[in-house]
Residue frames relative to the residue before (quaternion, step in Angstrom):
aa qw qx qy qz dx dy dz
M 1.0000 0.0000 0.0000 0.0000 0.00 0.00 0.00
S 0.4351 -0.7194 0.4827 0.2453 3.56 -0.80 1.05
S 0.3533 -0.7377 0.5402 0.1979 3.55 -1.07 0.83
R 0.5962 0.5578 -0.3579 0.4532 3.60 1.29 -0.04
L 0.4070 -0.6960 0.5379 0.2463 3.53 -1.02 0.85
P 0.5652 -0.5806 0.4487 0.3772 3.62 -1.08 0.58
P 0.5860 -0.6116 0.3917 0.3594 3.64 -0.95 0.80
E 0.6623 0.5138 -0.3275 0.4360 3.59 0.92 -0.81
L 0.6274 0.5169 -0.3399 0.4729 3.61 1.13 -0.56
I 0.6255 0.5215 -0.3341 0.4746 3.58 1.03 -0.75
D 0.6427 0.5215 -0.3224 0.4594 3.57 0.94 -0.87
R 0.6476 0.5240 -0.3186 0.4523 3.56 1.00 -0.82
I 0.6389 0.5212 -0.3191 0.4672 3.59 1.00 -0.81
I 0.6721 0.4999 -0.2915 0.4620 3.57 0.90 -0.97
D 0.5958 0.5930 -0.3629 0.4021 3.58 1.05 -0.72
F 0.6537 0.5174 -0.3170 0.4523 3.58 1.07 -0.66
L 0.7073 0.4520 -0.2528 0.4812 3.61 1.22 -0.34
W 0.2945 0.8221 -0.4627 0.1528 3.57 1.28 0.15
D 0.7625 0.3565 -0.1995 0.5016 3.62 1.08 -0.66
S 0.6367 0.4894 -0.3402 0.4892 3.61 1.21 0.44
P 0.2579 -0.8164 0.4945 0.1500 3.63 0.07 1.25
S 0.6486 0.5284 -0.3398 0.4297 3.60 0.92 -0.81
D 0.6619 0.4904 -0.3054 0.4776 3.58 1.00 -0.79
L 0.6334 0.5297 -0.3329 0.4554 3.57 1.03 -0.76
F 0.6446 0.5100 -0.3227 0.4693 3.59 0.97 -0.83
A 0.6447 0.5173 -0.3234 0.4606 3.58 0.97 -0.80
C 0.6604 0.5043 -0.3067 0.4643 3.59 0.95 -0.84
S 0.6411 0.5528 -0.3317 0.4165 3.57 1.02 -0.77
L 0.6761 0.4930 -0.2835 0.4684 3.60 1.23 -0.42
V 0.4755 0.6936 -0.4359 0.3207 3.61 1.23 -0.11
C 0.7376 -0.2633 0.2246 0.5798 3.56 0.78 -1.08
S 0.7069 -0.4667 0.3129 0.4296 3.58 -1.26 0.20
Q 0.6326 0.5369 -0.3419 0.4413 3.57 1.04 -0.69
W 0.6820 0.4625 -0.2847 0.4898 3.57 0.99 -0.80
L 0.5749 0.5901 -0.3724 0.4273 3.58 1.14 -0.57
S 0.6632 0.5143 -0.3057 0.4497 3.57 0.90 -0.93
S 0.6810 0.4829 -0.2922 0.4665 3.59 0.93 -0.89
S 0.6730 0.4976 -0.2969 0.4597 3.60 0.99 -0.81
S 0.6169 0.5883 -0.3455 0.3924 3.58 1.02 -0.76
R 0.5495 0.6235 -0.3976 0.3888 3.59 1.13 -0.52
Y 0.7493 0.3500 -0.2020 0.5246 3.57 1.06 -0.72
I 0.6083 0.5694 -0.3640 0.4161 3.61 1.03 -0.71
F 0.7980 0.2667 -0.1212 0.5267 3.58 0.90 -0.95
E 0.3318 0.7609 -0.5025 0.2419 3.59 1.20 0.31
S 0.7838 0.1527 -0.0739 0.5975 3.57 1.07 -0.77
L 0.0614 -0.7960 0.6022 -0.0007 3.56 -0.81 1.06
T 0.2791 -0.7338 0.5949 0.1723 3.53 -1.12 0.76
V 0.2900 -0.7738 0.5457 0.1390 3.55 -0.63 1.18
R 0.0634 0.7896 -0.6059 0.0740 3.56 -0.73 1.08
A 0.5359 -0.6086 0.4780 0.3375 3.54 -1.24 0.50
D 0.3737 0.7076 -0.4841 0.3539 3.52 0.48 1.26
P 0.4811 -0.6869 0.4540 0.3008 3.63 -0.70 0.99
R 0.5981 0.5802 -0.3712 0.4097 3.60 1.09 -0.57
F 0.6020 0.5470 -0.3608 0.4563 3.56 1.12 -0.58
L 0.6328 0.5213 -0.3256 0.4710 3.58 1.02 -0.81
D 0.6469 0.5186 -0.3234 0.4560 3.57 0.93 -0.84
L 0.6456 0.5381 -0.3175 0.4391 3.55 0.99 -0.85
V 0.7280 0.4358 -0.2421 0.4706 3.58 0.88 -0.94
Q 0.7639 0.4198 -0.2020 0.4465 3.58 0.94 -0.93
F 0.4542 0.6920 -0.4628 0.3172 3.60 1.19 -0.23
P 0.5668 -0.6630 0.3575 0.3337 3.63 -0.71 1.05
S 0.7701 0.3470 -0.1968 0.4979 3.60 0.93 -0.80
S 0.4227 0.7172 -0.4626 0.3050 3.59 1.27 0.15
V 0.1435 -0.7864 0.5970 0.0677 3.55 -0.98 0.90
V 0.2815 0.7950 -0.4985 0.2006 3.58 1.26 0.30
A 0.6746 0.5223 -0.3025 0.4251 3.56 0.87 -0.98
N 0.5960 0.5880 -0.3682 0.4042 3.59 1.15 -0.49
Y 0.7450 0.4035 -0.2111 0.4874 3.59 1.17 -0.54
T 0.5744 0.6385 -0.3740 0.3500 3.58 1.16 -0.49
R 0.1025 -0.7898 0.6043 0.0236 3.54 -0.92 1.06
I 0.7903 0.2173 -0.0869 0.5663 3.58 1.12 -0.70
L 0.1133 -0.7762 0.6182 0.0496 3.58 -0.96 0.94
N 0.1498 -0.7700 0.6164 0.0689 3.55 -0.89 1.01
F 0.2094 -0.7858 0.5732 0.1002 3.57 -0.74 1.09
H 0.0975 0.7541 -0.6416 0.1014 3.56 -0.64 1.18
L 0.1295 0.8252 -0.5258 0.1606 3.54 0.37 1.32
W 0.5142 -0.5990 0.5124 0.3380 3.50 -1.31 0.36
P 0.6787 -0.4436 0.3510 0.4684 3.60 -1.22 0.15
P 0.6611 -0.5605 0.3193 0.3831 3.61 -1.04 0.76
Q 0.6682 0.5185 -0.3318 0.4179 3.63 0.92 -0.79
A 0.7241 0.3984 -0.2463 0.5062 3.62 1.18 -0.43
D 0.6384 0.5326 -0.3147 0.4580 3.58 1.28 -0.11
H 0.1268 -0.8289 0.5436 0.0375 3.59 -0.40 1.24
N 0.7472 0.4234 -0.2115 0.4665 3.59 1.14 -0.49
A 0.4205 0.7419 -0.4569 0.2528 3.61 1.24 -0.14
S 0.6671 0.5121 -0.3176 0.4380 3.59 0.84 -0.93
Q 0.6614 0.5024 -0.3091 0.4633 3.56 0.96 -0.82
I 0.6270 0.5277 -0.3276 0.4702 3.57 1.06 -0.76
L 0.6882 0.5010 -0.2906 0.4370 3.56 0.84 -0.97
R 0.6171 0.5470 -0.3567 0.4390 3.58 1.07 -0.61
C 0.6310 0.5356 -0.3349 0.4504 3.61 1.20 -0.40
L 0.5591 0.6812 -0.3746 0.2881 3.57 1.12 -0.58
P 0.6094 0.5575 -0.4001 0.3971 3.67 0.87 -0.63
G 0.6182 0.5566 -0.3532 0.4281 3.59 1.18 -0.41
V 0.5707 0.5529 -0.3956 0.4605 3.58 1.25 -0.17
L 0.1662 -0.8678 0.4616 0.0792 3.53 0.37 1.30
N 0.7313 0.4331 -0.2396 0.4694 3.58 1.07 -0.66
L 0.3668 0.7546 -0.4767 0.2622 3.58 1.28 0.14
R 0.0575 -0.8226 0.5656 -0.0048 3.57 -0.84 1.03
A 0.8065 0.1731 -0.0773 0.5600 3.62 1.12 -0.52
V 0.1116 -0.7738 0.6223 0.0404 3.56 -1.13 0.75
V 0.1105 -0.7702 0.6268 0.0410 3.55 -1.00 0.95
V 0.1359 -0.7994 0.5841 0.0362 3.58 -0.75 1.09
G 0.3158 -0.7787 0.5216 0.1478 3.56 -0.81 1.08
T 0.8464 -0.2113 0.1280 0.4717 3.54 -1.25 -0.49
F 0.7845 0.2324 -0.1289 0.5603 3.60 0.84 -0.93
P 0.2589 -0.8017 0.5184 0.1469 3.59 -0.34 1.18
P 0.5375 -0.5905 0.4717 0.3741 3.60 -1.15 0.44
S 0.5963 -0.5808 0.4146 0.3677 3.55 -1.18 0.52
P 0.4659 -0.6884 0.4708 0.2957 3.64 -0.78 0.91
K 0.5844 0.6053 -0.3784 0.3858 3.61 1.11 -0.58
S 0.7721 0.3350 -0.1814 0.5087 3.57 0.98 -0.81
F 0.5392 0.6389 -0.4003 0.3752 3.57 1.26 -0.19
P 0.3752 -0.7505 0.4942 0.2274 3.62 -0.73 0.99
V 0.5415 -0.5637 0.4990 0.3742 3.53 -1.31 0.26
L 0.1084 -0.7957 0.5954 0.0251 3.57 -0.75 1.10
S 0.1453 -0.8523 0.5005 0.0446 3.54 0.10 1.31
Q 0.6657 0.5109 -0.3125 0.4453 3.60 1.22 -0.33
V 0.5669 0.6099 -0.3787 0.4040 3.60 1.25 -0.28
T 0.1479 -0.8157 0.5574 0.0460 3.56 -0.83 1.05
K 0.7642 0.2797 -0.1646 0.5573 3.61 1.23 -0.39
V 0.0146 0.7907 -0.6104 0.0452 3.58 -0.88 0.99
S 0.0587 -0.7873 0.6137 0.0090 3.56 -0.97 0.96
F 0.1323 -0.7515 0.6420 0.0748 3.55 -1.00 0.92
R 0.0599 -0.8256 0.5605 -0.0250 3.58 -0.60 1.19
H 0.8234 -0.1471 0.0377 0.5468 3.55 -0.44 1.30
T 0.2770 0.7982 -0.4880 0.2191 3.56 1.10 0.73
K 0.1677 -0.7877 0.5898 0.0592 3.55 -0.91 0.99
F 0.1380 -0.7988 0.5839 0.0443 3.55 -0.36 1.24
T 0.5175 -0.6341 0.4729 0.3262 3.55 -1.16 0.58
S 0.7954 -0.0321 0.0306 0.6045 3.59 1.16 -0.52
C 0.6114 -0.5417 0.4183 0.3971 3.55 -1.26 0.30
T 0.5646 0.5926 -0.3858 0.4257 3.60 1.20 -0.46
D 0.6447 0.5036 -0.3198 0.4780 3.59 1.00 -0.79
F 0.6149 0.5360 -0.3378 0.4696 3.57 1.04 -0.77
T 0.6554 0.5230 -0.3015 0.4540 3.55 0.92 -0.94
R 0.7047 0.4804 -0.2748 0.4440 3.56 0.80 -1.02
L 0.6635 0.5038 -0.3245 0.4480 3.58 0.96 -0.79
V 0.6369 0.5171 -0.3337 0.4643 3.60 0.97 -0.79
S 0.6599 0.5327 -0.3131 0.4274 3.59 1.00 -0.78
K 0.5599 0.6137 -0.3909 0.3964 3.61 1.23 -0.25
F 0.6893 0.4322 -0.2693 0.5153 3.59 1.21 -0.37
T 0.1346 -0.8694 0.4736 0.0418 3.53 0.20 1.31
A 0.7297 0.3681 -0.2322 0.5274 3.60 1.22 -0.32
L 0.2125 0.8347 -0.4881 0.1411 3.57 1.19 0.54
R 0.1074 -0.7924 0.5996 0.0330 3.54 -0.97 1.00
E 0.7968 0.1384 -0.0540 0.5857 3.59 1.06 -0.77
L 0.0297 -0.8022 0.5950 -0.0393 3.57 -0.86 1.05
K 0.0725 -0.7884 0.6109 0.0060 3.56 -0.83 1.09
L 0.0766 -0.7880 0.6109 -0.0024 3.56 -0.83 1.08
D 0.0345 0.8124 -0.5764 0.0810 3.57 -0.25 1.31
W 0.8353 -0.1684 0.0633 0.5196 3.56 -0.42 1.29
V 0.2343 0.7765 -0.5358 0.2348 3.56 0.85 1.05
T 0.0257 0.7995 -0.5977 0.0545 3.58 -0.85 0.98
W 0.0127 -0.7667 0.6388 0.0629 3.52 -1.36 0.21
E 0.5291 -0.6309 0.4754 0.3099 3.51 -1.28 0.47
G 0.6811 0.4962 -0.3539 0.4057 3.52 -1.28 0.31
G 0.5694 -0.6177 0.4433 0.3125 3.51 -1.36 0.15
N 0.8389 -0.1310 0.1251 0.5132 3.50 -1.05 -0.88
C 0.2952 -0.7455 0.5761 0.1587 3.52 -1.19 0.61
G 0.3986 -0.7440 0.4853 0.2283 3.56 -0.86 0.93
V 0.7656 0.2482 -0.1401 0.5767 3.58 1.15 -0.57
W 0.0926 -0.8102 0.5785 0.0176 3.56 -0.61 1.14
P 0.5601 -0.6114 0.4249 0.3633 3.59 -1.07 0.61
R 0.3187 -0.7303 0.5729 0.1922 3.53 -0.99 0.85
F 0.4642 -0.6610 0.5084 0.2986 3.53 -0.95 0.84
T 0.4508 -0.6508 0.5296 0.3046 3.52 -1.08 0.71
P 0.6174 -0.5827 0.3674 0.3798 3.63 -1.02 0.66
G 0.7147 0.4713 -0.2667 0.4426 3.58 1.10 -0.62
L 0.4239 0.7098 -0.4813 0.2914 3.63 1.21 0.00
E 0.1176 -0.8368 0.5346 0.0063 3.55 -0.67 1.20
Y 0.8036 0.2102 -0.0812 0.5508 3.59 1.10 -0.64
L 0.0039 0.7799 -0.6251 0.0320 3.56 -0.99 0.93
S 0.0522 -0.7809 0.6225 0.0014 3.56 -0.92 1.01
I 0.0526 -0.8046 0.5912 -0.0179 3.57 -0.85 1.02
Q 0.0340 0.7759 -0.6277 0.0521 3.55 -0.86 1.06
G 0.7990 0.2616 -0.2113 0.4985 3.54 -0.96 0.91
F 0.3082 0.7806 -0.5042 0.2037 3.59 1.17 0.40
E 0.6317 0.5609 -0.3428 0.4108 3.59 1.10 -0.64
R 0.7439 0.3432 -0.2159 0.5313 3.60 1.25 -0.30
A 0.6696 0.4587 -0.2898 0.5072 3.57 1.25 0.17
P 0.1997 -0.8235 0.5175 0.1193 3.61 0.14 1.23
G 0.5916 0.5857 -0.3773 0.4057 3.58 1.10 -0.57
I 0.6508 0.5063 -0.3133 0.4711 3.57 0.97 -0.85
L 0.6433 0.5146 -0.3263 0.4635 3.58 1.02 -0.74
Q 0.6173 0.5228 -0.3435 0.4772 3.59 1.04 -0.70
W 0.6451 0.5235 -0.3175 0.4571 3.53 0.99 -0.84
L 0.6661 0.5082 -0.3084 0.4505 3.59 0.88 -0.92
S 0.7072 0.4631 -0.2675 0.4624 3.57 1.02 -0.78
S 0.7555 0.3941 -0.1996 0.4839 3.59 1.22 -0.35
A 0.6425 0.5703 -0.3352 0.3867 3.58 1.05 -0.69
D 0.5946 -0.5294 0.4550 0.3989 3.52 -1.31 0.30
Y 0.3348 -0.7521 0.5355 0.1884 3.55 -1.06 0.74
P 0.2609 -0.7852 0.5449 0.1357 3.57 -0.65 1.10
R 0.5773 -0.5500 0.4593 0.3916 3.51 -1.31 -0.15
I 0.0056 0.8231 -0.5649 0.0591 3.54 0.54 1.22
R 0.2416 -0.7935 0.5473 0.1118 3.55 -0.86 0.99
R 0.7807 0.2048 -0.1158 0.5789 3.60 1.20 -0.52
L 0.0021 -0.8065 0.5883 -0.0599 3.56 -0.81 1.05
A 0.0919 -0.7776 0.6208 0.0391 3.58 -1.02 0.89
L 0.0708 -0.7836 0.6171 0.0125 3.58 -0.87 1.01
H 0.1781 -0.7791 0.5964 0.0743 3.57 -0.88 1.01
I 0.1164 -0.8131 0.5703 0.0110 3.55 -0.46 1.26
S 0.2968 -0.7967 0.5052 0.1480 3.56 -0.59 1.16
N 0.6040 -0.5832 0.4287 0.3335 3.52 -1.37 0.23
N 0.5230 0.5873 -0.4418 0.4317 3.56 0.74 1.11
A 0.5608 -0.5720 0.4630 0.3793 3.53 -1.27 0.28
P 0.2881 -0.7941 0.5054 0.1760 3.63 -0.35 1.17
D 0.5417 -0.5917 0.4917 0.3385 3.50 -1.29 0.46
P 0.4816 -0.6858 0.4541 0.3026 3.64 -0.71 0.98
A 0.6301 0.5310 -0.3426 0.4512 3.59 1.04 -0.74
A 0.6403 0.5210 -0.3230 0.4629 3.59 1.02 -0.81
L 0.6689 0.4887 -0.3003 0.4729 3.57 0.93 -0.87
G 0.6074 0.5599 -0.3540 0.4384 3.57 1.09 -0.61
I 0.6429 0.5095 -0.3177 0.4756 3.58 1.04 -0.79
V 0.6597 0.4965 -0.3097 0.4716 3.57 0.95 -0.87
A 0.6312 0.5376 -0.3360 0.4469 3.60 1.01 -0.78
K 0.6494 0.5016 -0.3185 0.4746 3.60 0.96 -0.80
F 0.6221 0.5371 -0.3317 0.4631 3.54 1.05 -0.79
L 0.6575 0.5189 -0.3077 0.4514 3.58 0.90 -0.90
H 0.7246 0.4521 -0.2585 0.4513 3.55 0.82 -0.96
R 0.6055 0.5190 -0.3698 0.4767 3.59 1.18 -0.32
L 0.6452 0.4891 -0.3240 0.4895 3.57 1.25 -0.30
D 0.4713 0.6918 -0.4481 0.3140 3.60 1.20 -0.29
G 0.6864 0.3956 -0.3404 0.5065 3.52 -0.79 1.09
Y 0.7419 0.2992 -0.1811 0.5721 3.56 1.25 -0.54
L 0.6415 0.5585 -0.3219 0.4159 3.56 1.04 -0.85
Q 0.1105 -0.8101 0.5753 0.0254 3.56 -0.81 1.09
D 0.7872 0.2034 -0.0947 0.5744 3.60 1.02 -0.82
L 0.0252 -0.7855 0.6183 -0.0092 3.57 -0.87 0.98
R 0.0680 -0.7866 0.6134 0.0161 3.56 -0.83 1.04
L 0.1140 -0.7787 0.6158 0.0376 3.55 -0.87 1.02
E 0.1197 -0.7765 0.6180 0.0297 3.55 -0.54 1.22
V 0.0361 0.8386 -0.5363 0.0883 3.57 -0.21 1.26
Y 0.2982 -0.7004 0.6154 0.2044 3.52 -1.28 0.46
P 0.6060 -0.5340 0.4116 0.4221 3.60 -1.07 0.48
S 0.1577 0.8135 -0.5291 0.1830 3.55 -0.35 1.20
T 0.4493 -0.6843 0.5094 0.2652 3.55 -1.04 0.84
Y 0.6621 0.5168 -0.3014 0.4513 3.58 1.27 -0.28
L 0.4224 0.7558 -0.4473 0.2243 3.58 1.23 -0.12
K 0.6639 0.5118 -0.3260 0.4370 3.58 0.82 -0.94
W 0.6487 0.5043 -0.3086 0.4792 3.56 1.01 -0.83
T 0.6315 0.5402 -0.3234 0.4525 3.59 1.02 -0.82
L 0.6740 0.4952 -0.2948 0.4622 3.57 0.90 -0.92
T 0.6161 0.5432 -0.3430 0.4558 3.57 1.10 -0.70
L 0.6883 0.4750 -0.2872 0.4671 3.59 0.91 -0.90
L 0.6584 0.4952 -0.3173 0.4697 3.61 1.05 -0.67
D 0.2277 -0.8178 0.5021 0.1652 3.60 1.24 -0.41
L 0.1175 0.8323 -0.5306 0.1093 3.56 0.89 0.95
G 0.5832 0.6231 -0.3702 0.3668 3.56 1.13 -0.57
S 0.6741 0.4998 -0.3077 0.4484 3.59 1.14 -0.43
L 0.5043 0.6160 -0.4450 0.4101 3.61 1.25 -0.01
E 0.2374 -0.8513 0.4627 0.0701 3.55 -0.61 1.13
N 0.8015 0.4159 -0.1599 0.3988 3.57 0.97 -0.75
F 0.5418 0.6183 -0.4476 0.3518 3.62 1.09 -0.23
Q 0.3477 -0.7906 0.4878 0.1265 3.54 -1.01 0.93
R 0.7850 0.2264 -0.1178 0.5645 3.58 1.15 -0.55
L 0.0809 -0.7824 0.6175 0.0038 3.55 -0.91 1.04
R 0.0685 -0.7925 0.6060 0.0030 3.55 -0.85 1.05
I 0.1346 -0.8035 0.5793 0.0266 3.56 -0.76 1.10
G 0.1474 -0.8313 0.5343 0.0402 3.56 -0.63 1.14
R 0.8404 0.2647 -0.1825 0.4363 3.53 -1.39 0.36
G 0.5560 0.6355 -0.3882 0.3693 3.58 1.04 0.60
I 0.7556 0.2942 -0.1741 0.5587 3.61 1.19 -0.43
H 0.0775 -0.7797 0.6212 0.0130 3.58 -0.80 1.08
F 0.0919 -0.8061 0.5846 0.0099 3.55 -0.89 0.98
Y 0.1994 -0.7487 0.6231 0.1068 3.53 -0.93 1.00
P 0.4091 -0.7510 0.4527 0.2524 3.62 -0.42 1.17
P 0.6793 -0.5183 0.3323 0.3994 3.56 -1.22 0.47
S 0.0040 0.7491 -0.6625 -0.0042 3.50 -1.27 0.64
A 0.7441 -0.4132 0.2618 0.4551 3.58 -1.24 0.09
P 0.7023 0.4451 -0.3054 0.4640 3.66 0.82 -0.82
A 0.7855 0.1861 -0.0892 0.5835 3.58 1.12 -0.62
P 0.2053 -0.8519 0.4663 0.1211 3.58 0.29 1.26
L 0.7432 0.3683 -0.2297 0.5091 3.62 1.13 -0.46
G 0.5422 -0.6202 0.4100 0.3915 3.58 1.22 0.06
R 0.3117 -0.7239 0.5812 0.2024 3.54 -1.36 0.04
C 0.1557 -0.7970 0.5819 0.0441 3.53 -1.08 0.75
R 0.0804 -0.7772 0.6225 0.0447 3.53 -1.07 0.82
V 0.1491 -0.7804 0.6053 0.0485 3.54 -0.87 1.05
F 0.3168 -0.7655 0.5291 0.1833 3.57 -0.62 1.09
P 0.6203 -0.5823 0.3715 0.3716 3.60 -1.05 0.70
T 0.5388 0.6332 -0.4137 0.3711 3.59 1.13 -0.49
V 0.6206 0.5463 -0.3439 0.4451 3.57 1.02 -0.77
L 0.6545 0.5157 -0.3144 0.4548 3.56 0.95 -0.87
E 0.6592 0.5276 -0.3135 0.4345 3.56 0.92 -0.92
I 0.7077 0.4474 -0.2667 0.4773 3.57 1.01 -0.76
A 0.7091 0.5096 -0.2838 0.3961 3.55 0.80 -1.03
L 0.6576 0.5753 -0.3324 0.3552 3.58 0.81 -0.98
P 0.6887 0.4770 -0.3256 0.4382 3.67 0.81 -0.78
F 0.7549 0.4146 -0.2117 0.4620 3.60 1.12 -0.59
I 0.5621 0.6831 -0.3742 0.2783 3.54 1.14 -0.62
S 0.7308 0.4140 -0.2418 0.4859 3.62 1.13 -0.51
R 0.4231 0.7282 -0.4589 0.2831 3.59 1.24 0.15
G 0.4727 -0.7076 0.4535 0.2649 3.53 -0.87 0.95
H 0.7108 0.4606 -0.2720 0.4569 3.61 1.06 -0.66
L 0.5489 0.6142 -0.4063 0.3954 3.62 1.21 -0.25
Q 0.2277 -0.8163 0.5244 0.0824 3.56 -0.63 1.22
E 0.8142 0.0455 0.0050 0.5787 3.59 1.09 -0.64
L 0.0909 -0.7631 0.6391 0.0317 3.54 -0.98 0.97
T 0.0804 -0.8238 0.5609 -0.0153 3.58 -0.58 1.21
F 0.1322 -0.7592 0.6335 0.0695 3.55 -1.02 0.90
D 0.3252 -0.7180 0.5798 0.2063 3.59 -0.83 0.98
V 0.1660 -0.7749 0.6060 0.0691 3.55 -1.02 0.90
E 0.1641 -0.7876 0.5895 0.0725 3.57 -0.71 1.11
I 0.3357 -0.7217 0.5729 0.1957 3.56 -1.01 0.89
V 0.1398 -0.8156 0.5598 0.0432 3.58 -0.64 1.12
P 0.4906 -0.7121 0.4288 0.2613 3.61 -1.04 0.76
N 0.7493 0.3877 -0.2070 0.4953 3.61 1.17 -0.41
M 0.5661 -0.5829 0.4642 0.3526 3.52 -1.18 0.64
L 0.0316 -0.8007 0.5982 -0.0110 3.55 -0.97 0.84
S 0.5842 -0.5666 0.4381 0.3817 3.53 -1.25 0.37
S 0.3440 -0.7604 0.5198 0.1826 3.54 -0.97 0.86
N 0.0015 0.7925 -0.6097 0.0137 3.56 -0.92 0.93
S 0.3729 0.7849 -0.4413 0.2238 3.57 1.27 0.30
D 0.5155 0.6704 -0.4302 0.3158 3.62 1.13 -0.43
W 0.6489 0.5137 -0.3313 0.4531 3.59 0.93 -0.87
F 0.6415 0.5314 -0.3143 0.4553 3.58 0.98 -0.89
L 0.7070 0.4608 -0.2698 0.4637 3.58 0.87 -0.92
E 0.7026 0.4729 -0.2694 0.4584 3.57 1.08 -0.67
N 0.7915 0.3346 -0.1554 0.4873 3.59 1.09 -0.63
V 0.7408 0.3680 -0.2209 0.5167 3.61 1.13 -0.51
L 0.7944 0.2537 -0.1368 0.5346 3.57 0.63 -1.09
T 0.2112 0.7693 -0.5647 0.2114 3.55 0.68 1.09
N 0.6498 -0.5068 0.3835 0.4169 3.56 -1.23 0.36
H 0.6316 0.5488 -0.3377 0.4312 3.57 1.00 -0.78
N 0.7097 0.4584 -0.2628 0.4660 3.58 0.96 -0.85
T 0.7678 0.4190 -0.2113 0.4363 3.58 0.85 -0.92
E 0.5094 0.6715 -0.4272 0.3272 3.61 1.12 -0.39
P 0.6675 0.4953 -0.3408 0.4393 3.68 0.90 -0.67
L 0.6488 0.5172 -0.3242 0.4543 3.61 1.19 -0.43
P 0.4490 -0.6980 0.4808 0.2829 3.62 -0.75 0.96
I 0.8100 0.0505 0.0045 0.5842 3.61 0.98 -0.83
V 0.0243 -0.7239 0.6890 0.0256 3.54 -1.09 0.91
R 0.0773 -0.8449 0.5289 -0.0203 3.57 -0.35 1.27
F 0.1563 -0.7308 0.6561 0.1056 3.53 -1.17 0.78
H 0.1096 -0.8311 0.5452 -0.0076 3.55 -0.43 1.30
V 0.2314 -0.7926 0.5537 0.1080 3.58 -0.43 1.24
L 0.3127 -0.7969 0.5008 0.1278 3.56 -0.70 1.18
R 0.4848 -0.6138 0.5323 0.3238 3.52 -1.33 0.36
G 0.5468 0.6092 -0.4605 0.3433 3.53 -1.28 0.38
G 0.7914 0.2543 -0.2075 0.5157 3.56 -1.15 0.61
R 0.8303 -0.0915 0.1028 0.5400 3.55 -0.68 -1.09
S 0.6595 0.4466 -0.3087 0.5200 3.60 1.21 -0.37
Y 0.0344 0.8759 -0.4783 0.0538 3.55 0.60 1.20
N 0.7874 0.1056 -0.1027 0.5986 3.62 1.19 -0.24
Y 0.7183 -0.4677 0.2832 0.4302 3.54 -1.25 0.22
E 0.6092 0.5592 -0.3592 0.4327 3.59 1.04 -0.71
A 0.6683 0.4841 -0.2964 0.4808 3.59 0.97 -0.86
V 0.6351 0.5248 -0.3353 0.4570 3.59 0.98 -0.80
A 0.6560 0.5132 -0.3102 0.4583 3.58 0.93 -0.91
R 0.6464 0.5123 -0.3204 0.4660 3.60 1.00 -0.81
H 0.6818 0.4738 -0.2922 0.4746 3.59 0.91 -0.87
C 0.5979 0.5513 -0.3595 0.4576 3.57 1.10 -0.61
S 0.6564 0.5027 -0.3001 0.4758 3.58 0.98 -0.87
Q 0.6543 0.5091 -0.3107 0.4649 3.58 1.00 -0.80
F 0.6533 0.4988 -0.3201 0.4711 3.57 0.98 -0.79
A 0.6208 0.5359 -0.3435 0.4576 3.59 1.03 -0.75
C 0.6399 0.5108 -0.3209 0.4759 3.62 1.00 -0.80
F 0.6220 0.5487 -0.3280 0.4521 3.56 1.03 -0.85
M 0.7004 0.4677 -0.2718 0.4656 3.58 0.87 -0.94
R 0.6549 0.5130 -0.3245 0.4502 3.60 0.93 -0.81
E 0.6117 0.5486 -0.3498 0.4500 3.59 1.07 -0.67
R 0.7217 0.3945 -0.2316 0.5195 3.58 1.22 -0.46
G 0.6613 -0.5772 0.2852 0.3849 3.53 1.20 0.54
I 0.5475 0.5877 -0.4126 0.4297 3.60 1.25 0.18
G 0.3969 0.7287 -0.4689 0.3027 3.56 -0.01 1.25
G 0.2413 0.7966 -0.5197 0.1927 3.57 1.05 0.70
A 0.6724 -0.5096 0.3575 0.4005 3.54 -1.29 0.33
N 0.6975 0.4665 -0.2764 0.4684 3.60 1.14 -0.50
I 0.5439 0.6004 -0.4069 0.4221 3.62 1.26 0.03
V 0.0392 -0.8087 0.5855 -0.0413 3.58 -0.71 1.14
Y 0.1453 -0.7662 0.6203 0.0847 3.56 -1.10 0.77
S 0.0087 0.8062 -0.5899 0.0446 3.57 -0.88 0.94
A 0.2907 -0.7485 0.5750 0.1568 3.57 -1.24 0.52
E 0.4875 -0.6647 0.4873 0.2882 3.56 -0.98 0.89
Q 0.2662 -0.7987 0.5252 0.1238 3.57 -0.79 1.01
E 0.7927 0.2417 -0.1344 0.5433 3.64 1.05 -0.53
């Protein structure tokens, strides 16, 4: 009888540890067979820093790191203090399996940045460009771009004469902080409009500028006919109803799936409250009611956040007046999606909280054939 486990069984075991770095490192030390399986997750995401050790890691003749890397995070110093960035970037074309790039506050120089034709996902997080020209040039380096996330992206200077053109294959766009980033608004009002099928808008807890919302509204309506999925990430805000009025979402006719975030908080069961407690913020009501009876809407999704503290429950009104059988029967799918984070620190915890939330809802009569519960996996 062989003492070696089949490779597919080892891979299956390692798959359950994908979000536990300490366990993955321990598995990688067992034997060469376990090292290969663990490396898929250990080196899946690399953070690029101006450090000679990073160059040694990538350029070492027997290094196989690049074979596993799918995501690169750029956390570089400003160009004047970065002596190794260009050398690091010249190594990147060798990362053949690279699919996603995340850029932090200080972006790499577009002059030395290589064309990455295999990358399909790009995220800019609090990125500060020196000019809109640098923003344009860096975006143009990703010729096969499918998903683009812009979170609080800014640049210095005024209007830009040359704006980045969306690639024909761009399918998903996410924008956060547009109300405080005039450069992004200029781009939206000037750039070519692609056939984006999925769009995410993050609305903050502040009074938005009507002019800014007007630009976003025009952008939305120019996508009408192509847009299929719309996600609204909202914070509890007294300005939400006014914001929705200015965006004029009710006139969009063709999107099929609507996802509403940050509106439902669930406190998991404990001894004093065996079924847990749920709080629904009014923002969810303001968004859901205008869309819930639409004949073309195929799926309505509510994100559910797990909170660590007991809270007062106000969900009865929501369940009795919004998610009634009369309202939800026309919708093929009403989904409650439990998110990771906080007390839901790994997939096992998320799955447990998802099951608890489903029990909570069924106890209150929400259990139709079209009601679906899901747990965030990544």
